[in-house]
C-alpha positions as CSV (number, residue, x, y, z in Angstrom):
1,M,7.8,9.8,9.4
2,E,5.8,6.6,9.7
3,V,5.7,4.1,6.9
4,V,3.3,1.1,6.7
5,L,3.3,-1.7,4.2
6,L,-0.4,-2.1,3.4
7,G,0.0,-4.8,0.8
8,T,3.1,-6.7,-0.4
9,A,2.0,-9.3,-3.1
10,A,2.1,-8.4,-6.8
11,G,-1.1,-8.2,-9.0
12,G,-3.7,-10.8,-8.1
13,G,-2.6,-11.1,-4.3
14,F,-1.5,-14.1,-2.5
15,P,-2.6,-16.9,-2.9
16,Q,-3.9,-15.9,-6.3
17,W,-7.3,-16.9,-6.9
18,N,-6.6,-19.4,-9.8
19,C,-3.2,-20.5,-8.9
20,W,-1.9,-23.7,-7.4
21,C,1.7,-23.2,-7.7
22,P,3.7,-24.5,-4.6
23,P,3.7,-21.2,-2.6
24,C,-0.2,-20.8,-3.3
25,A,-0.7,-24.3,-2.5
26,T,1.3,-23.9,0.8
27,A,-0.6,-20.6,1.7
28,R,-4.1,-22.5,1.3
29,A,-3.0,-25.5,3.4
30,S,-1.0,-23.5,6.1
31,P,-1.4,-19.8,6.2
32,A,1.3,-19.7,9.0
33,A,3.7,-21.2,6.7
34,A,3.2,-18.9,3.8
35,H,1.3,-15.7,5.0
36,P,-1.6,-14.5,2.8
37,R,-1.0,-11.0,1.3
38,T,-3.0,-8.2,-0.4
39,Q,-1.7,-6.4,-3.5
40,S,1.2,-4.0,-3.3
41,A,0.7,-0.6,-1.6
42,A,2.2,1.5,1.2
43,A,1.3,4.5,3.2
44,V,3.3,7.4,4.8
45,S,2.6,10.0,7.4
46,A,4.5,12.7,9.0
47,D,2.4,12.6,12.2
48,G,0.7,9.1,12.3
49,R,-2.7,10.8,11.4
50,H,-2.7,12.2,8.0
51,W,-1.9,9.5,5.5
52,F,-0.7,9.3,1.7
53,L,-1.1,6.2,-0.3
54,L,1.8,5.1,-2.3
55,N,-0.3,3.5,-5.0
56,A,-3.9,2.5,-4.7
57,S,-4.4,-1.4,-5.0
58,P,-7.7,-3.3,-5.7
59,D,-7.5,-4.2,-2.1
60,V,-7.4,-0.6,-0.7
61,R,-10.7,-1.0,1.1
62,E,-9.3,-3.7,3.4
63,Q,-5.8,-1.8,3.5
64,I,-7.0,1.5,4.9
65,G,-8.2,-0.3,8.0
66,R,-4.5,-0.7,9.0
67,L,-3.9,2.9,9.2
68,N,-3.7,4.8,12.5
69,G,-6.3,7.4,13.5
70,A,-8.6,8.6,16.2
71,R,-12.2,7.7,16.1
72,P,-13.7,10.3,13.8
73,S,-16.4,12.8,15.1
74,T,-18.2,12.9,11.8
75,V,-20.5,10.3,10.1
76,R,-18.2,10.2,7.1
77,H,-14.4,10.2,7.5
78,V,-11.6,10.1,4.9
79,P,-8.1,9.2,6.5
80,L,-6.5,9.8,3.2
81,E,-4.7,13.0,2.2
82,G,-3.6,11.9,-1.2
83,I,-2.5,9.2,-3.5
84,V,0.9,9.0,-5.1
85,V,1.3,6.4,-7.9
86,T,4.4,4.9,-9.4
87,D,2.8,3.8,-12.7
88,A,-0.5,3.2,-14.3
89,E,-0.7,-0.6,-14.0
90,L,-4.2,-1.8,-12.8
91,D,-2.9,-3.4,-9.7
92,H,-1.5,0.1,-8.6
93,T,-4.4,2.3,-9.7
94,L,-7.8,0.4,-9.7
95,G,-8.0,1.6,-6.0
96,I,-8.4,5.2,-7.1
97,A,-11.8,4.5,-8.4
98,L,-12.5,2.3,-5.3
99,V,-12.2,5.2,-3.0
100,R,-14.6,7.4,-5.0
101,E,-16.8,7.8,-1.9
102,A,-14.3,10.5,-0.6
103,R,-15.8,12.8,-2.9
104,Q,-12.7,14.6,-3.3
105,L,-9.1,13.2,-4.1
106,R,-5.7,14.6,-4.7
107,L,-3.6,12.3,-7.0
108,Y,0.2,12.7,-7.8
109,A,1.6,11.3,-10.9
110,T,3.9,11.9,-13.8
111,P,2.6,13.3,-17.0
112,A,3.0,9.8,-18.6
113,V,1.0,8.1,-15.9
114,R,-1.6,10.8,-16.0
115,S,-1.9,10.2,-19.8
116,V,-2.7,6.5,-19.5
117,L,-5.2,6.9,-16.6
118,E,-7.0,9.6,-18.6
119,S,-7.0,8.1,-22.1
120,D,-6.2,4.4,-21.9
121,S,-7.5,2.9,-18.5
122,R,-9.9,5.8,-18.2
123,I,-9.7,5.3,-14.4
124,L,-9.7,9.1,-14.0
125,P,-12.9,9.8,-16.0
126,V,-14.6,7.0,-14.3
127,T,-13.6,8.3,-10.9
128,R,-14.6,11.9,-11.7
129,A,-18.1,10.8,-12.4
130,F,-18.2,10.4,-8.6
131,A,-15.4,12.6,-7.1
132,A,-13.7,15.7,-7.8
133,V,-10.0,14.6,-8.5
134,E,-7.1,17.2,-8.3
135,L,-4.1,16.1,-10.1
136,R,-0.6,17.4,-9.2
137,E,2.0,16.4,-11.9
138,L,5.3,15.0,-10.7
139,E,8.4,15.9,-12.7
140,L,11.4,13.6,-12.6
141,G,14.0,14.7,-10.2
142,E,11.9,17.5,-8.7
143,E,11.1,17.6,-5.0
144,T,7.3,18.2,-4.6
145,P,5.4,19.0,-1.2
146,L,2.7,16.6,-0.3
147,L,-0.4,18.6,0.8
148,L,-3.0,17.9,3.2
149,A,-6.7,17.9,2.0
150,S,-7.0,21.4,3.4
151,G,-4.0,22.6,1.3
152,E,-1.7,22.9,4.2
153,P,1.8,21.3,4.1
154,S,1.8,17.7,5.3
155,G,5.5,18.0,6.3
156,L,6.4,15.3,3.6
157,T,7.9,15.8,0.1
158,V,8.2,13.3,-2.8
159,E,10.7,13.0,-5.6
160,C,10.2,10.6,-8.4
161,F,13.0,9.1,-10.6
162,A,12.6,7.0,-13.7
163,V,13.4,3.2,-13.5
164,H,13.7,0.5,-16.1
165,G,10.3,-1.2,-16.9
166,D,7.5,-1.4,-19.5
167,P,4.4,0.7,-19.7
168,P,1.1,-1.1,-19.0
169,R,0.2,-3.3,-22.1
170,F,-3.0,-1.3,-22.5
171,A,-0.9,2.0,-22.9
172,S,-1.4,3.4,-26.4
173,R,2.1,4.9,-26.4
174,E,5.4,4.9,-24.4
175,L,6.3,8.2,-22.7
176,P,9.3,9.0,-20.4
177,G,8.3,8.6,-16.6
178,H,5.8,5.8,-17.2
179,T,7.4,3.7,-14.4
180,V,9.1,5.6,-11.4
181,G,10.4,5.0,-8.0
182,L,9.7,7.5,-5.2
183,L,11.7,9.1,-2.6
184,I,9.7,10.2,0.5
185,R,11.3,12.8,2.9
186,Q,10.4,14.7,5.8
187,P,12.3,18.0,5.4
188,G,14.3,18.9,8.6
189,R,14.6,15.1,9.5
190,S,17.2,12.8,8.2
191,G,15.1,9.6,7.4
192,T,14.3,9.0,3.7
193,C,12.2,6.2,2.3
194,A,12.7,4.7,-1.3
195,F,9.6,2.9,-2.8
196,V,10.3,1.1,-5.9
197,P,7.7,-1.8,-6.4
198,G,8.6,-2.3,-10.2
199,C,12.1,-2.3,-11.6
200,G,13.6,-4.0,-14.5
201,E,17.3,-3.3,-13.9
202,L,19.3,-2.5,-10.9
203,D,22.2,-0.4,-12.3
204,D,24.9,1.6,-10.7
205,A,23.0,4.7,-10.9
206,L,20.1,3.5,-9.0
207,L,22.2,1.7,-6.5
208,Q,23.9,5.1,-5.8
209,R,20.6,6.7,-5.3
210,L,19.3,4.0,-2.9
211,G,22.6,4.2,-1.0
212,T,21.4,7.4,0.5
213,V,18.3,6.4,2.2
214,D,17.4,4.6,5.2
215,L,14.3,2.4,4.3
216,V,14.3,0.7,0.8
217,L,11.1,-1.0,-0.2
218,F,12.2,-2.7,-3.5
219,D,10.6,-5.0,-6.2
220,G,10.7,-8.6,-5.1
221,T,8.4,-9.9,-7.8
222,F,10.3,-13.0,-8.9
223,W,12.9,-15.1,-7.3
224,R,14.3,-16.5,-10.7
225,D,14.5,-14.9,-14.2
226,D,12.7,-18.0,-15.7
227,E,10.2,-18.5,-12.7
228,L,7.2,-18.3,-14.8
229,L,8.8,-20.4,-17.6
230,A,9.7,-23.1,-15.5
231,L,6.1,-23.4,-14.0
232,G,4.8,-23.3,-17.6
233,I,2.6,-20.4,-17.1
234,S,4.2,-17.7,-19.2
235,T,6.6,-17.4,-22.2
236,S,8.3,-14.4,-20.8
237,T,11.1,-14.0,-18.3
238,A,11.2,-11.7,-15.3
239,R,13.5,-9.2,-17.0
240,E,11.3,-9.4,-20.2
241,M,8.3,-8.4,-17.9
242,G,10.1,-5.3,-16.5
243,H,11.2,-7.0,-13.2
244,V,14.9,-7.8,-12.0
245,P,14.9,-11.2,-10.4
246,V,15.9,-11.5,-6.7
247,S,18.4,-14.4,-7.3
248,G,21.2,-15.1,-9.6
249,A,24.1,-13.0,-10.9
250,G,23.1,-9.4,-11.2
251,G,19.9,-10.1,-9.3
252,S,18.6,-7.7,-6.6
253,L,19.7,-9.8,-3.6
254,E,23.4,-9.6,-4.9
255,R,23.3,-5.8,-5.2
256,L,20.9,-4.6,-2.5
257,R,23.0,-6.6,0.3
258,L,25.7,-3.8,-0.2
259,L,23.5,-1.0,0.7
260,P,23.9,0.8,3.9
261,A,20.2,1.2,4.4
262,R,19.0,0.4,8.0
263,W,16.1,-1.5,6.4
264,R,15.9,-3.2,2.9
265,V,12.5,-4.9,2.3
266,Y,11.1,-6.7,-0.6
267,T,7.5,-5.9,-1.6
268,H,5.4,-6.6,-4.6
269,I,6.0,-10.3,-4.4
270,N,4.6,-12.6,-7.0
271,N,2.4,-15.5,-5.9
272,S,5.0,-17.9,-7.5
273,N,8.0,-16.6,-5.5
274,P,9.2,-19.4,-3.2
275,M,10.6,-16.7,-0.7
276,L,7.0,-16.3,0.3
277,I,7.3,-19.7,2.3
278,E,8.4,-18.8,5.8
279,H,11.0,-21.6,6.2
280,S,12.1,-22.0,2.7
281,A,15.8,-22.0,1.5
282,E,15.2,-18.9,-0.5
283,R,13.7,-17.1,2.7
284,A,16.8,-18.1,4.6
285,A,19.0,-16.7,1.7
286,V,17.3,-13.3,2.1
287,T,17.7,-13.1,5.8
288,A,21.3,-14.2,5.5
289,A,21.9,-11.2,3.3
290,G,20.4,-8.8,5.8
291,L,17.2,-8.1,3.9
292,Q,13.5,-8.7,4.8
293,V,10.6,-10.3,3.0
294,G,7.9,-7.8,3.2
295,D,4.5,-8.6,4.9
296,D,1.2,-6.8,5.2
297,G,1.2,-4.5,8.2
298,M,4.8,-4.0,8.6
299,R,5.6,-0.6,10.0
300,F,8.8,1.6,10.1
301,Q,9.6,4.7,12.1
302,L,12.1,6.9,10.3
């Protein structure tokens, strides 16, 4: 199984267009010191040719260009076999409408996420005006085959599990399964990837689940719980926004460093997070703990 980090920034990208916080200022002045990043998404493939998106960001057009594949023999070519979403947030789902030229899409989502995409953000009705969208519902704790566009098995499966977090602020109601993590497996092979771009609490049950996988792609949104408060750009803490901070007591760095996974990588990193700066003390702390700060284009073979 091949896994590609297509984008590793939180909503707004990095540097964010209207932000001059220290990491954004560094990225503008010296991109080598703080690499620009597109908004969080990943892709998985069993054979390096047929790809499934894990979330569809507003930067999907640029990100699709990072996928492998032979030069197509047809005028129009769609390298995507399907899209799996972890929630209905705009920075994870706007890309669905932006690949409407595919004319046919297969989407995997929980009933809670489907409800928001249908009735609240209305991304599905808008996309259906241009393309046929086949939606396959994901039930919590059940392993679901990922199918090629032809309907044949891809060789991959997905299992979703609920994580702590808030539904999108535009959601009209809160339903179980509004925010999930994903386990991507290739039956018959030992490698497993966990994709958890949004998570408000890293409890023992989740740690136990993550302790069984080879690649952990985890929420690295904020370094400190009071990060945005300290910058004067929000009245909410990281946890109040549905993200466990990286640092501090009970932070993800303290807990993820104990996992046996071969790779533990932060993704969905907010533009304000100082670990985005290559030679910062925060980056050094992540590296010393045996973890990595995700960067666009990172590839993993499981």
